[in-house]
C-alpha positions as semicolon CSV with decimal commas, in nm:
position;residue;x (nm);y (nm);z (nm)
1;M;-8,961;-1,297;-3,724
2;T;-8,920;-1,603;-3,947
3;V;-9,237;-1,708;-4,128
4;H;-9,284;-2,032;-4,322
5;K;-9,519;-2,060;-4,618
6;F;-9,523;-2,324;-4,892
7;G;-9,204;-2,478;-4,758
8;K;-9,014;-2,148;-4,777
9;S;-8,903;-1,933;-4,489
10;R;-8,849;-1,559;-4,484
11;L;-8,784;-1,284;-4,235
12;L;-9,046;-1,018;-4,178
13;P;-8,987;-0,692;-3,996
14;L;-9,222;-0,648;-3,701
15;H;-9,273;-0,351;-3,475
16;A;-9,138;-0,399;-3,121
17;T;-9,490;-0,391;-2,975
18;T;-9,601;-0,664;-3,217
19;R;-9,302;-0,880;-3,123
20;A;-9,377;-0,832;-2,753
21;T;-9,742;-0,924;-2,802
22;L;-9,656;-1,235;-3,003
23;R;-9,395;-1,338;-2,745
24;S;-9,651;-1,296;-2,465
25;Y;-9,907;-1,500;-2,658
26;A;-9,653;-1,779;-2,720
27;E;-9,559;-1,794;-2,351
28;R;-9,925;-1,814;-2,242
29;R;-10,002;-2,070;-2,514
30;D;-9,709;-2,289;-2,408
31;R;-9,801;-2,268;-2,039
32;H;-10,158;-2,367;-2,120
33;L;-10,100;-2,633;-2,389
34;G;-9,741;-2,749;-2,361
35;L;-9,658;-2,974;-2,654
36;R;-10,019;-3,004;-2,770
37;C;-9,982;-2,705;-3,003
38;G;-9,754;-2,903;-3,235
39;P;-9,600;-2,707;-3,521
40;H;-9,866;-2,434;-3,515
41;F;-9,799;-2,088;-3,377
42;F;-10,163;-1,982;-3,348
43;V;-10,374;-2,261;-3,208
44;A;-10,729;-2,346;-3,115
45;A;-10,831;-2,373;-2,748
46;R;-10,722;-2,739;-2,721
47;G;-10,419;-2,713;-2,946
48;G;-10,390;-2,788;-3,316
49;G;-10,423;-2,552;-3,607
50;L;-10,692;-2,293;-3,644
51;V;-10,993;-2,371;-3,860
52;M;-11,040;-2,088;-4,111
53;Q;-11,418;-2,094;-4,071
54;C;-11,372;-2,016;-3,701
55;V;-11,117;-1,744;-3,775
56;H;-11,362;-1,576;-4,012
57;R;-11,647;-1,609;-3,761
58;V;-11,438;-1,446;-3,484
59;F;-11,324;-1,169;-3,721
60;W;-11,689;-1,109;-3,819
61;R;-11,787;-1,078;-3,451
62;L;-11,493;-0,854;-3,360
63;S;-11,550;-0,628;-3,660
64;R;-11,902;-0,568;-3,531
65;E;-11,779;-0,502;-3,177
66;I;-11,533;-0,235;-3,291
67;G;-11,769;-0,072;-3,540
68;L;-11,626;-0,187;-3,873
69;R;-11,967;-0,329;-3,959
70;C;-12,319;-0,294;-3,824
71;A;-12,508;-0,586;-3,671
72;G;-12,735;-0,630;-3,975
73;D;-12,463;-0,596;-4,240
74;S;-12,424;-0,893;-4,471
75;T;-12,103;-0,752;-4,616
76;G;-11,803;-0,576;-4,474
77;P;-11,431;-0,615;-4,432
78;R;-11,282;-0,964;-4,450
79;V;-10,962;-1,091;-4,289
80;H;-10,799;-1,097;-4,633
81;D;-10,887;-0,729;-4,687
82;L;-10,631;-0,638;-4,421
83;R;-10,364;-0,786;-4,645
84;H;-10,479;-0,578;-4,943
85;T;-10,492;-0,266;-4,727
86;F;-10,133;-0,328;-4,618
87;A;-10,019;-0,377;-4,979
88;M;-10,196;-0,068;-5,111
89;R;-10,082;0,157;-4,825
90;T;-9,725;0,039;-4,878
91;L;-9,743;0,114;-5,251
92;L;-9,905;0,454;-5,197
93;G;-9,643;0,542;-4,935
94;W;-9,363;0,456;-5,176
95;Y;-9,519;0,666;-5,452
96;R;-9,565;0,961;-5,216
97;E;-9,203;0,933;-5,099
98;G;-9,088;0,934;-5,460
99;A;-8,931;0,591;-5,412
100;N;-8,850;0,364;-5,704
101;V;-9,158;0,139;-5,669
102;E;-9,040;-0,097;-5,942
103;E;-8,722;-0,158;-5,741
104;K;-8,908;-0,204;-5,410
105;L;-9,186;-0,432;-5,537
106;P;-8,991;-0,757;-5,479
107;S;-8,979;-0,666;-5,107
108;L;-9,356;-0,626;-5,096
109;S;-9,390;-0,953;-5,284
110;T;-9,180;-1,125;-5,017
111;Y;-9,384;-0,974;-4,732
112;L;-9,704;-1,094;-4,897
113;G;-9,562;-1,443;-4,945
114;H;-9,594;-1,443;-5,322
115;S;-9,373;-1,700;-5,488
116;C;-9,340;-1,476;-5,794
117;V;-9,326;-1,095;-5,808
118;R;-9,566;-1,117;-6,106
119;D;-9,841;-1,216;-5,858
120;T;-9,782;-0,890;-5,670
121;Y;-9,813;-0,690;-5,993
122;C;-10,144;-0,864;-6,068
123;T;-10,273;-0,806;-5,713
124;S;-10,174;-0,440;-5,724
125;R;-10,335;-0,381;-6,062
126;H;-10,654;-0,563;-5,957
127;A;-10,682;-0,359;-5,635
128;Q;-10,659;-0,031;-5,828
129;T;-10,962;-0,109;-6,045
């Protein structure tokens, strides 16, 4: 899948089930909205880009529904935490496999959309503390 961020595009590997789900979503979105979705892949109910406040509110509600947080919790996982979990699990997997992490880190940096691999080093070090 090609992803665009900060004017750059890159290819990201996606599992076949993820590709199928995204393809199904895009077909339903296009049938429902036609051209009203503009350049956005994920859109609000009437087209247009998603508002991050709404994304966070929906994630908060869904995380309660699936048991990631209790109804009275004022803290809990955030959408962005999924990204950190992915990064840390990837790094730990490489270490466990005995892979050359230093050599592989630019790939992780690309997946995360960092413009500089240094940002991935900083994120990784911060997450370990």
